[in-house]
C-alpha positions as CSV (number, residue, x, y, z in Angstrom):
1,X,35.4,50.9,13.9
2,X,34.7,47.2,13.7
3,X,33.1,45.9,10.2
4,X,29.8,44.2,10.9
5,X,29.6,40.8,9.1
6,X,26.1,40.1,7.8
7,X,25.3,36.2,7.9
8,X,21.9,34.7,7.3
9,X,21.0,31.1,7.8
10,X,18.1,29.5,5.8
11,X,16.8,26.1,6.9
12,X,16.4,23.6,4.2
13,X,13.2,21.3,5.2
14,X,12.1,18.2,3.4
15,X,9.0,18.6,1.6
16,X,6.4,15.8,1.9
17,X,7.5,13.7,-1.1
18,X,11.0,13.8,0.0
19,X,10.0,12.7,3.5
20,X,8.0,9.9,2.0
21,X,10.8,8.7,-0.2
22,X,13.1,8.7,2.6
23,X,11.0,7.0,5.0
24,X,10.0,4.2,2.3
25,X,13.6,3.7,1.1
26,X,14.7,3.5,4.9
27,X,11.9,0.9,5.6
28,X,12.7,-0.9,2.4
29,X,16.3,-1.3,3.0
30,X,16.0,-2.5,6.6
31,X,13.4,-5.1,5.3
32,X,15.6,-6.4,2.6
33,X,18.7,-6.5,5.2
34,X,16.5,-8.2,7.9
35,X,14.8,-10.7,5.4
36,X,18.1,-11.9,3.7
37,X,19.5,-12.3,7.1
38,X,16.9,-14.4,8.3
39,X,16.4,-16.3,5.0
40,X,20.1,-17.1,4.6
41,X,21.1,-17.6,8.4
42,X,18.7,-20.9,8.5
43,X,20.7,-22.5,5.7
44,X,23.7,-24.1,7.6
45,X,25.0,-26.5,4.8
46,X,28.2,-25.8,2.8
47,X,26.2,-25.4,-0.6
48,X,24.7,-22.0,0.8
49,X,27.9,-20.4,2.2
50,X,27.8,-18.0,-0.7
51,X,24.3,-16.9,0.6
52,X,25.9,-15.4,3.9
53,X,28.4,-13.5,1.7
54,X,25.7,-12.2,-0.5
55,X,23.7,-11.1,2.6
56,X,26.6,-9.3,4.1
57,X,27.6,-7.7,0.7
58,X,24.0,-6.5,0.3
59,X,23.6,-5.3,3.8
60,X,27.0,-3.5,3.5
61,X,25.9,-1.8,0.2
62,X,22.5,-0.7,1.2
63,X,23.8,0.7,4.6
64,X,26.7,2.4,2.7
65,X,24.3,4.3,0.2
66,X,22.0,5.2,2.9
67,X,24.8,6.7,5.1
68,X,26.4,8.5,2.1
69,X,23.1,9.9,1.2
70,X,22.7,11.2,4.5
71,X,26.1,12.6,4.9
72,X,25.7,14.7,1.8
73,X,22.3,15.9,2.0
74,X,21.7,19.7,2.3
75,X,20.6,20.8,5.9
76,X,20.6,24.6,5.3
77,X,22.3,27.4,3.5
78,X,24.4,30.1,5.0
79,X,24.7,33.5,3.2
80,X,27.6,35.5,4.2
81,X,29.0,38.8,2.9
82,X,31.2,37.0,0.1
83,X,29.5,33.4,-0.3
84,X,26.5,30.9,0.0
85,X,27.7,28.0,2.1
86,X,25.6,24.9,1.6
87,X,25.7,23.2,5.1
88,X,25.7,19.2,5.0
89,X,26.4,16.9,7.7
90,X,29.6,15.6,6.0
91,X,31.1,18.9,4.6
92,X,30.1,22.3,3.3
93,X,30.3,23.6,-0.3
94,X,30.9,27.3,-0.8
95,X,29.8,29.2,-3.7
96,X,31.5,32.5,-4.2
97,X,28.7,35.4,-4.6
98,X,31.1,37.4,-6.9
99,X,30.7,34.5,-9.4
100,X,26.9,34.7,-9.3
101,X,25.0,36.4,-12.4
102,X,21.5,35.9,-11.3
103,X,19.3,34.6,-8.6
104,X,15.6,33.8,-9.2
105,X,12.8,31.4,-8.3
106,X,12.9,28.1,-10.3
107,X,9.5,26.9,-11.3
108,X,8.8,23.1,-11.2
109,X,7.7,23.3,-15.0
110,X,11.3,24.4,-16.0
111,X,12.7,21.1,-14.6
112,X,10.3,18.9,-16.5
113,X,12.5,16.2,-18.3
114,X,15.3,16.8,-16.0
115,X,17.4,13.6,-15.4
116,X,19.9,12.7,-12.7
117,X,23.5,12.1,-14.1
118,X,25.2,11.4,-10.8
119,X,22.8,12.3,-7.9
120,X,20.3,11.4,-5.3
121,X,16.8,11.3,-6.4
122,X,14.7,11.7,-3.3
123,X,16.6,9.9,-0.4
124,X,17.0,13.0,1.9
125,X,16.6,15.3,-0.9
126,X,17.8,15.8,-4.4
127,X,21.4,16.6,-4.6
128,X,24.3,16.0,-7.2
129,X,24.6,16.5,-11.0
130,X,21.4,16.8,-13.0
131,X,20.8,17.6,-16.7
132,X,17.9,19.1,-18.1
133,X,16.1,21.7,-20.2
134,X,18.4,24.5,-18.5
135,X,21.3,22.5,-19.1
136,X,23.9,20.9,-16.8
137,X,23.0,21.7,-13.2
138,X,24.3,20.9,-9.6
139,X,21.4,20.6,-7.1
140,X,21.3,20.9,-3.4
141,X,17.4,20.7,-2.9
142,X,15.2,19.3,-0.1
143,X,12.0,20.7,-1.4
144,X,11.1,21.1,-4.9
145,X,8.3,23.6,-3.9
146,X,11.3,26.1,-2.9
147,X,13.7,25.9,-5.8
148,X,16.0,28.8,-6.4
149,X,18.2,29.0,-9.3
150,X,21.7,30.5,-9.2
151,X,23.3,31.2,-12.4
152,X,26.9,31.7,-12.5
153,X,29.0,33.9,-14.8
154,X,31.0,30.9,-16.0
155,X,27.7,29.1,-17.0
156,X,27.4,26.8,-13.9
157,X,23.9,26.6,-12.6
158,X,23.2,25.6,-9.0
159,X,19.6,24.9,-7.4
160,X,19.0,25.3,-3.8
161,X,15.7,25.1,-1.8
162,X,15.7,27.4,1.3
163,X,12.5,27.5,3.3
164,X,12.3,31.2,2.9
165,X,12.9,31.9,-0.8
166,X,11.7,35.5,-0.9
167,X,14.4,36.6,1.8
168,X,16.9,34.4,0.2
169,X,16.5,36.0,-3.1
170,X,16.4,39.5,-1.5
171,X,19.8,38.9,-0.1
172,X,21.3,39.2,-3.5
173,X,19.4,42.3,-4.9
174,X,19.4,40.9,-8.3
175,X,16.2,39.1,-9.1
176,X,15.6,38.2,-12.6
177,X,17.2,36.1,-15.4
């Protein structure tokens, strides 16, 4: 008899704040690139040759940070028999279910005072390394209203934000702290 492998996919939609931040930053980056290109393209004398280099460097830096943020933002979570797979355009992150101690909703109030140490803070989501009252955490969040805390047996903490938090948590059969 063939074993049935249970896999569930949970979408990770952007909340209104994240959409707003992403749109604002996208337009702002585009404005800066176009503005500096137009401003410095009219200056043809040799004294302003560094301006063209500055424009290219600025445009490259902004474009690179935009693309990198998009490539590593979470688009969904796949829960398989043995793992949680965080789907991203560039690659995936796998968290072994065996290592999970608890799964529970994370209230916004519990993240008060949390700071980014190496993370995206709103462009396509909140993902990367964060430090806060709960300690060091790795976030893969697109919606701060749907945060789920995954506490690992080794002390690591992951935060995800599936659209359907209640079904996601029930997948583990271990709600609580």
